[in-house]
C-alpha positions as CSV (number, residue, x, y, z in Angstrom):
1,M,-23.3,35.7,-8.4
2,K,-23.9,34.0,-5.0
3,T,-25.3,30.9,-6.7
4,Y,-22.2,30.8,-9.0
5,A,-19.9,31.0,-6.0
6,L,-21.7,28.2,-4.1
7,L,-21.6,26.0,-7.3
8,L,-17.8,26.6,-7.7
9,I,-17.2,25.7,-4.0
10,F,-19.2,22.5,-4.5
11,I,-17.3,21.5,-7.6
12,L,-13.9,22.2,-6.0
13,S,-15.0,20.2,-2.9
14,L,-16.2,17.3,-5.0
15,N,-12.9,17.3,-7.0
16,A,-10.9,17.2,-3.8
17,T,-13.0,14.3,-2.5
18,I,-12.5,12.3,-5.7
19,K,-8.7,12.9,-5.7
20,A,-8.5,11.9,-2.0
21,Q,-10.4,8.6,-2.8
22,E,-8.1,8.0,-5.8
23,T,-4.9,8.3,-3.7
24,L,-6.2,6.2,-0.8
25,K,-5.0,2.6,-1.5
26,T,-5.4,-0.7,0.3
27,T,-2.0,-1.6,1.8
28,L,-1.9,-4.6,4.1
29,R,0.7,-6.1,6.4
30,V,0.1,-9.8,6.2
31,L,1.8,-12.3,8.6
32,T,1.8,-16.1,8.6
33,F,3.0,-17.9,11.8
34,N,3.0,-21.5,12.7
35,I,2.7,-21.3,16.5
36,L,3.4,-24.9,17.5
37,H,0.2,-25.1,19.6
38,G,1.6,-22.6,22.0
39,A,4.3,-25.0,23.3
40,N,7.4,-23.0,22.2
41,T,10.6,-24.9,21.3
42,T,11.6,-25.2,25.0
43,G,8.3,-27.0,25.9
44,D,7.1,-24.1,27.9
45,F,3.5,-22.8,27.3
46,D,4.1,-19.1,26.8
47,L,1.6,-17.2,24.6
48,D,3.1,-13.9,25.6
49,K,6.3,-14.9,23.7
50,I,4.2,-15.7,20.6
51,A,2.3,-12.4,21.0
52,Q,5.6,-10.5,21.1
53,V,6.6,-11.8,17.7
54,I,3.2,-10.8,16.3
55,K,3.3,-7.4,17.8
56,K,6.8,-6.8,16.5
57,A,5.6,-7.4,13.0
58,N,2.6,-5.0,13.5
59,P,0.4,-6.9,11.1
60,D,-3.1,-6.1,9.8
61,L,-3.8,-9.8,9.2
62,V,-2.3,-13.0,10.6
63,A,-2.7,-16.6,9.6
64,L,-2.0,-18.9,12.5
65,Q,-1.2,-22.6,12.1
66,E,-1.1,-25.5,14.6
67,V,-3.7,-23.8,16.8
68,D,-5.4,-25.5,19.7
69,F,-8.9,-24.8,21.0
70,K,-9.5,-25.8,24.6
71,T,-7.3,-28.9,24.4
72,N,-5.7,-30.4,27.5
73,R,-2.2,-29.7,26.3
74,A,-3.1,-26.0,25.9
75,K,-4.6,-25.9,29.4
76,Q,-8.2,-25.7,27.9
77,M,-7.4,-22.3,26.4
78,D,-8.7,-20.9,23.2
79,L,-5.4,-19.9,21.7
80,T,-6.7,-17.7,18.9
81,T,-8.8,-15.6,21.3
82,E,-6.0,-15.4,23.8
83,L,-3.6,-14.1,21.1
84,A,-6.2,-11.7,19.9
85,L,-6.5,-10.2,23.4
86,R,-2.7,-9.8,23.7
87,T,-2.4,-8.2,20.2
88,K,-5.6,-6.1,20.3
89,M,-7.0,-7.8,17.2
90,T,-10.2,-9.8,16.4
91,S,-10.1,-13.5,15.8
92,L,-11.5,-16.6,14.1
93,F,-10.8,-20.2,14.8
94,A,-11.4,-22.9,12.1
95,R,-11.6,-26.5,13.4
96,A,-9.7,-29.1,11.3
97,M,-10.3,-32.0,13.7
98,P,-11.1,-32.9,17.3
99,Y,-8.0,-33.4,19.4
100,D,-7.0,-34.0,23.1
101,G,-10.3,-33.0,24.7
102,G,-10.7,-30.0,22.4
103,E,-10.1,-29.1,18.8
104,Y,-7.2,-28.3,16.5
105,G,-7.0,-26.2,13.3
106,E,-6.3,-22.8,11.9
107,G,-6.6,-19.3,13.3
108,V,-6.9,-15.8,11.9
109,L,-6.2,-12.5,13.6
110,S,-7.4,-9.3,12.0
111,R,-7.5,-5.5,12.6
112,F,-10.7,-5.4,10.5
113,S,-14.1,-6.7,11.5
114,F,-15.6,-9.5,9.5
115,L,-18.3,-9.3,6.8
116,S,-18.4,-13.1,6.7
117,T,-16.3,-16.1,7.7
118,K,-16.1,-19.7,6.4
119,N,-14.3,-22.9,7.3
120,I,-13.4,-24.9,4.2
121,P,-12.4,-28.5,4.8
122,L,-9.5,-29.7,2.6
123,P,-9.2,-33.2,1.1
124,Y,-7.0,-35.7,3.0
125,T,-6.3,-39.4,2.9
126,P,-8.0,-41.5,5.7
127,D,-5.8,-41.9,8.7
128,N,-3.8,-38.7,7.8
129,E,-4.3,-35.4,9.6
130,P,-7.4,-33.4,8.4
131,K,-6.7,-29.9,7.2
132,A,-8.8,-26.8,6.8
133,A,-8.8,-23.2,5.3
134,A,-10.1,-20.4,7.4
135,E,-11.7,-17.6,5.3
136,I,-12.6,-14.1,6.3
137,K,-14.1,-11.3,4.2
138,F,-13.6,-7.7,5.2
139,I,-13.5,-4.2,4.0
140,S,-10.2,-2.3,4.0
141,N,-9.7,1.2,5.1
142,A,-9.7,2.3,1.4
143,G,-13.1,0.6,0.9
144,D,-12.0,-2.5,-0.9
145,T,-13.7,-5.9,-0.2
146,I,-10.9,-8.4,0.4
147,I,-10.9,-12.2,1.2
148,F,-8.2,-13.5,3.4
149,I,-7.5,-17.2,3.8
150,G,-5.3,-18.9,6.3
151,T,-4.3,-22.6,5.9
152,H,-1.9,-25.4,6.8
153,L,-1.2,-28.1,4.2
154,D,-0.2,-31.7,5.0
155,H,3.4,-32.3,6.2
156,L,4.0,-35.9,5.0
157,D,6.9,-36.5,2.7
158,A,4.9,-38.2,0.0
159,G,3.0,-35.0,-0.6
160,L,-0.1,-36.6,-2.0
161,D,-2.5,-34.8,0.3
162,R,-0.7,-31.5,-0.3
163,V,-1.2,-31.7,-4.0
164,Q,-5.0,-32.4,-3.6
165,Q,-5.3,-29.6,-1.0
166,A,-3.5,-27.1,-3.3
167,K,-5.9,-28.1,-6.1
168,K,-8.9,-27.6,-3.8
169,L,-7.7,-24.1,-2.8
170,N,-7.4,-23.1,-6.5
171,A,-10.8,-24.5,-7.3
172,V,-12.6,-22.7,-4.4
173,F,-10.9,-19.4,-4.4
174,T,-9.9,-18.5,-8.0
175,E,-13.3,-18.7,-9.8
176,D,-14.0,-14.9,-9.5
177,Q,-11.9,-11.7,-9.5
178,V,-12.5,-10.6,-5.8
179,P,-9.0,-9.7,-4.4
180,K,-7.7,-12.5,-2.2
181,I,-4.7,-13.2,0.0
182,L,-3.7,-16.8,0.9
183,A,-1.2,-17.3,3.8
184,G,0.1,-20.2,5.7
185,D,2.5,-23.1,6.3
186,L,2.3,-24.9,3.0
187,N,4.9,-27.5,4.0
188,D,6.6,-27.5,0.6
189,V,9.5,-25.7,-1.0
190,P,9.5,-23.3,-4.1
191,G,9.5,-25.4,-7.3
192,S,7.7,-28.3,-5.7
193,K,4.5,-29.7,-7.3
194,T,2.4,-28.3,-4.5
195,I,3.8,-24.7,-4.9
196,N,3.7,-24.9,-8.7
197,I,0.0,-25.8,-8.6
198,L,-0.8,-22.8,-6.4
199,E,1.5,-20.4,-8.3
200,S,-0.3,-21.3,-11.6
201,K,-3.1,-19.2,-10.1
202,W,-1.6,-17.1,-7.3
203,G,1.2,-14.7,-7.1
204,S,3.8,-15.2,-4.4
205,S,5.4,-12.5,-2.3
206,Y,8.8,-14.1,-1.9
207,Q,11.7,-13.3,-4.2
208,F,12.9,-16.2,-6.3
209,T,16.5,-14.9,-5.9
210,R,16.2,-14.7,-2.1
211,L,13.8,-17.4,-0.8
212,E,13.8,-16.2,2.8
213,A,13.9,-19.5,4.7
214,T,11.4,-19.9,7.5
215,F,12.1,-23.3,9.0
216,P,13.5,-24.4,11.4
217,S,13.5,-21.2,13.5
218,K,16.9,-22.0,15.1
219,R,18.7,-22.1,11.8
220,P,16.2,-21.7,8.9
221,D,17.2,-23.3,5.7
222,L,13.8,-24.2,4.2
223,K,11.0,-22.0,2.7
224,L,7.7,-23.5,4.0
225,D,5.7,-20.4,5.0
226,Y,4.1,-18.3,2.3
227,V,1.9,-15.3,1.5
228,M,0.2,-15.5,-1.9
229,F,-2.3,-13.2,-3.7
230,Y,-5.0,-13.3,-6.4
231,P,-5.5,-12.1,-9.1
232,K,-1.7,-11.8,-9.7
233,N,-2.0,-8.5,-11.6
234,R,-4.0,-6.8,-8.9
235,W,-1.3,-6.8,-6.1
236,K,2.1,-5.3,-5.7
237,V,4.6,-6.6,-3.2
238,I,6.1,-3.7,-1.2
239,K,8.3,-5.6,1.3
240,T,8.8,-9.0,2.9
241,E,10.5,-9.8,6.2
242,V,11.3,-13.0,8.2
243,F,10.9,-12.7,12.0
244,Q,13.2,-15.3,13.6
245,D,12.6,-16.3,17.2
246,S,14.1,-19.7,18.0
247,I,12.0,-19.9,21.3
248,A,8.5,-18.7,20.3
249,S,8.0,-21.5,17.7
250,D,9.9,-24.0,15.5
251,H,8.8,-21.8,12.5
252,C,9.7,-18.2,11.8
253,A,6.9,-15.7,11.2
254,F,6.9,-14.4,7.6
255,L,5.5,-10.9,6.9
256,S,4.5,-9.5,3.5
257,I,3.3,-5.9,2.8
258,L,1.0,-5.9,-0.2
259,E,-0.7,-3.1,-2.0
260,L,-3.9,-3.5,-4.1
261,K,-3.4,-1.8,-7.4
């Protein structure tokens, strides 16, 4: 009788554990923010202002663009690390090119530790600005392995580099079924060739009936900043929100809350 009772307790405990694991889902608050190398729109160098916007959004993951690493114009500061300290997150800087006595590229902030990191150079035309994609791999609180990519595509009107960069992102990141999130300043509008190439593989968090303009921050009328996800059928968009601060940067920060199905 005692053995039977212990067995029953074990089975009930096991069922409760399985049900708890089934109900625990990966839900992530993902922010993308072009920080104008910390200069603010007034020309002041105020990282606290940028950190305030990030903290207001309360993200789990942040893709930062126009990030300086120990340049003269940024007072020889490592902007990604400085913002990580101010927001109590961990950080990664991915160099795109040398600049002004230091380096310039992409940054990632995360509430999760990293399983691995990568810096993926993106194609560009000689004499144009080099671009990169910063990749982190982490395990969510629900136990899912996720890849997060922060990037910044070329800004020139011709868009030739943007198209090649979008194709490179598709080629590198959509060959397997590992859940991924891509976030950044893509420098193109919905319906453009660049965005159509990406959306042939990635889902987008914005609503086509409400594009949520992100640039310029003073009076936003263009959608340039995105959060995308892969595979399309694995993610559900819970909410999106634009954080407009005309001083912190010339871009608005764009938040997407995503749930892994």
